[in-house]
N, C-alpha and C positions, 0 to 999 in steps of 0.2 A: 565546564564547556561538557554538554551531553555528549555519550558515547553513542546517542540511536535517538533517532527523528521518527516523528509518525507520519505516515503516508495514506491516504484514501485510496483505495483501489476498488474498479470495479467490479471485481470478483470477491464475494463476501467469503467469509472463514466459513468453510465445512462444517464446525462446531458450533459457532454461535450466532453466525448471520453479521457480524459485525464488517462496515467496510475500513476500519481504522486499524491500520496496521502498522508495525514499530521496523526499522531497518536500520541496521547499523550506519552512522553517519558517513563511514568511508564510502559506501556503495561498490562494493567489489561487486562483479558480475555472480559469484557463486556464495555471497552474503544471504543467509538465510534471513526469511523474512516472516515474522511472525504477529498474528492476532493480538491488538493491543487489550484488549477485553480479557482473553481466556490463554495467551500465549501459546496455540495451537500454532505449529510450523503451517504455513499456506503454499509460499513458494520460496525460488531461489529469488534475489533482486533484478539479474537478469531476463526473467518472465515477468517480474512485476513492471520494471520500463518498458518492455515490448508490450504488455495489456494495456496500459497509460497512452501510447502511442497508437494502436491499432485497435482498440476495446470497441465493436458498438455500443453506444449507450444513450440515452435519451439529454435532451437538452439541461433537462433539471441537475441529470446526473454527472453529466460534466461540469455544469457553474460549480457545482457541492465542492467536487474533486478539484476544480482549478482554484476555487478559494481557497481550501484547507493546505493543498498542496503550497501554494504561493509563501503562504506564513511561514515555512520551514527554512 
C-alpha cells in the first residue's frame, strides 16, 4: 500500500512547471502537496481540492486532469 498518491493540478509547480503533484493518501486538509518531479512544496491539500473544483481551465486541461486523477 502506497502512502501517497499522484494528482494532476491546474496550477503548475513554481519551480519546474510540472502539473503532477504528490499528496498523502489520507488527504487531510492540512496535508502538504509536493511536486512529484522536484519535491517542491506547492500548497496544502485543502487548497488543491478547492483548486480542482473551482479553477478555470481549458477543456484539454480538464480532460487531462480527469483522466490522471481518476486512475488514483
